[in-house]
N, C-alpha and C positions, 0 to 999 in steps of 0.2 A: 602722953602720946599713945600708950597702949589703949586707953579708953577711947580716945578720939578715933583711932583706926578701927575699933570694933563698931563704933556708931556710924562711921562714914558711909558704908554701903546701905545701911537702913535709911539714913538721912537722904542719900542720893535717890534711892528708890521712891521715898515719900515725895521728894521734890518733883520727880518726873511724873508720878501718878497725879499729884494735885495740879501741876501745871497743865498736863494733858486734859484733865477734867475741866479746868477753868477756861483755858483758851479754846477748847473744843466747843464750848457753848457759844463762842463768838462767830463760828462759821456755820452757816445754815446747812443742815443735813449732814453734818460731819459724822462719819461712822468710824468709831475707834477700832473696829475689827477689820475694816477694809481700806482705810486711808492711813498713810504713814504719818508718823509724828512730825516729820520735816515739813509737812504741809502747814502745820500750825505756826512755823517760824518762817514761812516763805514771805518774800517781800510783798508788802501790801496787805497782809493779813492783820487783823486787829492786834495791836501791841506786839508786833512780830519780833522786835528787838528783845523785849523782856522775855518773850516765849523762848527764843533761842538761848538766852542766858540760863533760864531755869530748866529747860529740857536737855540741853547739851553742855554748855560751857561750864557751869558750876558743878554738875555731877562729874564731868570728866576731870576737872581740876581736883575735885575731892579724891577721886580714885588715883590720880597721879600722886597726890601727897601720901596716900596709903602705901602705894608701891615704893615710893622713896623711903618712907619710914621703915618698912619691912626690909628693904635693901640695906639700910644702914645698920640693921641689927644682925646681919650676917657677919661671919668672920672666916678666917682662912680654912677652918675645918669643914665648912658647909660645901655641899656638892656644887660643882661648876654648873650643872644643869639647873639647879635651883636659882643660882645667880642670874643665869640667862633668862629663866622664866619670869623673874621679877622685872628684869630690864624690858622684856617684851611686853609685860603687863603694863608698864609705864608708857610704852609706846602706844599700846592699844587705847589707854585712857586719853592720851593726847589726841589720837585720831577721833575718839568720840567727841571730845571738846571742840575740835575743829569743824565738826559738822554744824555747830552753831555759829562759827565765825564765817564760814563759807555757806551761807544759807541759800536755799532754793530761790530762784527768781523766775516766775512764770513768763516774764518778758523774753526769755532766752530759751533756746532748744536745750534738751538734756545734756548735750556734750559741749555746750558753750559757756564761757565766762564762769561765774561762781558755781553754776550747776555741775560743771565738770569737776571742780575742786571739791565740791560737796561729796560727789561720788567717790573721789579718791580718798577722802577722809573716812567715809563709811567703810570702804574696803580695807583701809589701814586698820581701823578699829577691830573688825571681826577676824581678819586674817591674823593679826598680831595676837589677839586674844586666843584663838584656836591653837596657834603654835605655842603660846605661853602655857596653856593648859596641858598640851601634849608633853612639853618638856618637864613640867612639874610632875606629871604622872610617871615619868620615866626616871626622875631623880631619886637617889638613895637618901634615906633618912626621913622620908615622907610617910606618914601613917597610911594604912591601907584604905581607910574611908576616903581620905583626901585624894589618894591615887585613883580610886574608882570614880569619884566625882569629877576629877580632872579629865579622865578618859571619856566620860559621858559628855562633858562640855565640849571637848575637842571634836567629838563626832557629831553632836547635834547642832552646834552653832553653824558650821558651814551648810548643813542641810537646810536649816531655817533661813539663813540669809540668801541662799540660792533658790528658795521657793520649792524645795524638794520634799517638804513635809505636806501631809494632806490637810493643810490649814490655809486660810487666806493669807496672802503674803504679808500684809501689814500686821496681822496678828502674830505670825511667825517671827517677824522682826521684834515685836514687843516681847515675845517669849525669849528671844535671844538676849535682849537687854536684861530681862529678869534673871536669866541664867548667869550672865556675866556678873551681875551684882551679888547674886547668891554665892557664886564661886569665890569672890573676894571675901565675903563674910565668913565662909568656912575656912578660908586660908588664914584670915586674921585670928580666928579662934584657935586654930592649930598653933600659930606662933605664940599667942598669949598663954596658952596652956603648956607650952614647952614640948609639944608633941613632935616638932620637927627637930631631929637630931643632927649632929655634925658628923655623920658617918661617911659622907662622900669626900671626894678629893678632886683636885684639878686634873684635867687630862694629862697624860704623859708629856713631859717636856715643859709643862707650865707650872710645876710645883715650885 
């Protein structure tokens, strides 16, 4: 399980990049910098069901399994904030996967039918991830490098998702996905190397 958890973020990133490249070729004039990944899985696009599975569902499920695996390795001595961070990380991964379940449908307005639920899943993904990174950075027993990386992720992801960075929005969203997977990779390495200690405790009244 330790080896699988370390490979999962890399495999998820590879799956997303290769799927984006392959399915992007099927849409005329598709620009990876300016058009979102969700367009590749929109209803009516070439092989849109497979695109959603490879771009969203499978990577999201893979990261859910990583979050679950790390969560089961915690014990009573680990910080409560660390536990909450992993729970929220699992919720974020679920939100990412659900973007492929509730795919975009150009036949409806943005706030109608599956398009509305796709937007909800997207918001669940990045909001839960930003909060997860913030809590992890504040948890005791976390190495300084991971604490700094978590703080950066918690700050940059909302800026990227809200289009507040000086980049095209679609590119910023891709950068957010990359940051999400890189954060998981660093977190798994910290667990596997035993760098996360059990110095924290549950809040008062919950011991």
